[in-house]
C-alpha positions, 0 to 999 in steps of 0.5 A: 629837356622839358622846359620846366627843368631846362632853366631850373637852377641847380640849387632847386634841382638838388632839392627836388632830387633830395626830396624824391620829387625828381629822379636823377635818371629823369634829369640826366635823360632830359639833359642828354636829349636837350644837348643832342637837339642843341648840338646842331644849333649851338655846337657847345659840346666836343664830347658827350659822355652819354654812357658814363652819365647815365650810369652815374645817374642810375647810381645816384638814383639808387642812393636816393632810393636806399636812403643814403646820405646825399652830397650837395650836388647829388645827381646834378649834371655838370659839363667840363671845359675841354681844357680840364682832364676827365678820367675815361672821357676824351680831353682834346684841348680843342686840338686835332693833335689830341683828338683821340686823347683819353686821360686816366685821371681826373683833374682835382676840381673834377674829383671834388665835383664828383665827390660832391655828387655831380655827374660829368655829362660831357666836354664843352668847346674851347678854342685850341689850347684856350688861346682865343676870346672867340670859341672856334677851332679846326677840331669842331668849328665855331660855337655860336652865341645862345642869343644870336646865331650871327654873333660869337659866343665869346671865349675861350669858355664859350661852350660853358657859357652857351650851355648855361644860357641855353639850359643844357646844364645848370653847372659848368666848369670853365677856365679864365686866363685873361677873361675867358670865363667872364667874356662869354658869360657877358656875351650870353647873359650868365654869371661868370665868376673868376675867383682869386688866386689859390681859391680853387687849386690847379695841381696840374699847372706847370708854373704853380707860382706864376699862374694867371689862369683859373678853373672857374664855375659857369652858371646862370645864378649866383647861388649856383656859383656858390654851390660849385665853389663850395665843392671846388675850393680849398687847399691842395698841397700840389698847388703852392698858391692854394696850400694852407688857404682854407676857404669859407663856405660860399653858400653859407656866406650868401645865407648871411646876406641881410634881407633888409632893403639896404643890404649893402649899407656901408659898402663903398663902390668905385665906378670905373667906366674906362680901364686903360681904354678909350672907347666903350659903347654908349648902350653898355655904359648906360646899362652899367651906370643903371647897375651902379645906381641899383647898387646905390639903391641897395645902400652902397656909397658909389663914386667914380674912381679916377686913379690913372691906369695904363692898359696892361695888354702888352705885359699880359701878351708877353707873360702869357705868350712866353708861358704858352710857347714853353707849354705848346711850342713843341707842337708847333714844330711837329703839327703846325699844318693841323693847328688853328691858324690863329693859334699859330700866328699868336705863337709866331708873334711871341717866339722871340721874346727874350728872358729879359723881356719876360722878367720885365713883364713879371716885374710889371705884373708885381707893380700892377698888383700893388697899384690895384691893391692901393685902390682898395684903401678907400673902396670895397668893390670896383664896378666897371663894364665887363666888355666894351661892347656886346658880342662881336660878329661870329666871323670876327677876325681875331687880328682885326679891329673891332667896331664900337659905336661906328668907330674902328678900334684896333687890337681886339684884346685891348679894345674889347676886354680891357676890363678883364685881363688886369685881374688875372694878373693881380689875382683879385676876384671878379664876377661878370653879372648880366645887367641889361640888353641892347636894342637888339636884345643882346645881353650886357654885363657889369663886372664887380671886383673885390679885394684879394681874399674877399671872394665870399664878400664879392659873391654876397654883393653879386647876390644882392644885385641879383635879388634886386635886378634878377636875370635868370628868367630871361632865356635866349630865343631858341625855338629849335630847342623849346 
């Protein structure tokens, strides 16, 4: 894609199309060309739907030329994580078992994005069934980080984050079951927003009541995230967590952000450098402390939040593991030899979880929810690192320790992303925002967490921070593409 289009925010691309200064066909042709050049370098896509995408672009261009009413995302390419079904476009769940699977119907979020004018360009990478924080699978191999070929892209929405960071698509659909949007967003220097439970419906979730996974936007800017949420959010009677919960206009909420120099005056921010973990890299801590200071400069009242907290990884492991065993266990019996060895080992570790253990975890989830909501009695926004260190080596052993400032720390989940998992369980909205770089030029991110039901307010705070400390003009070094 031409450099001037590759990193142009979706909000600006939409304006260019609406004012006939950019052709949807031109944009889609450039998008497909950049994806093709990037694939050998980054490996962010499993399937590229070139014919369907170009047909959609031609139809979008005809609508512009005929003066038809245009939806907010008219003519914009969108990439879809390969856990989310797309009609007529292969959906594999990152698994050899489903390598030839072509659904007949779109997931509701895809239907809504199309209704808002977006055009699906292809399916982006995920580890098998989304069950890793490292994006790799036997079906397609590894997806590398946009900023460094020797580092992981994070996961499980690694393809979505890399596509955003590398200027392949400005809009991407991700998912987040324990940090799977926010982890790769932090690794790749983009915006990863996990909305609250029920904001975006999941009509296909097999447990509609106990769900801890979210279908989310992945973008480079906060406004583009709001654009996507306006299309994706809103009730669906098939999802009991979304039913009867109309959502506010997210772009409209950003437009009400005060232009003054202290737009966060009166906001109470609780800073938590640790969240049930003992180790965080010095460079990460320093960058996040500077970000909290920037929030204070915008008028927020900041203080360290010291309420005791125990890492909930063990209860997440039981509740998520039991869910996935019920969901995918039959594939273990039939296709064990072609499944990802990491996925197989994870499933083997939870196959003997009892019903009593599962319900003990469900009870613990409820207690965790009540504990976290208590923090918001005197705090409006929680701030913390997104990850305890920058992106891990691309060959990181999922079951091995990680290194933080020279110290070997066991349990990758509990050690690297203790900050993300809790809010999948509690349902609070959480967003990962770029807030700096380490000495090697690798992105660092801060996570902001809002009250349940205050997704739009959280986006306003994120937008204020972005306005004060912009990041979208920083691009990864990709001479192969640029």
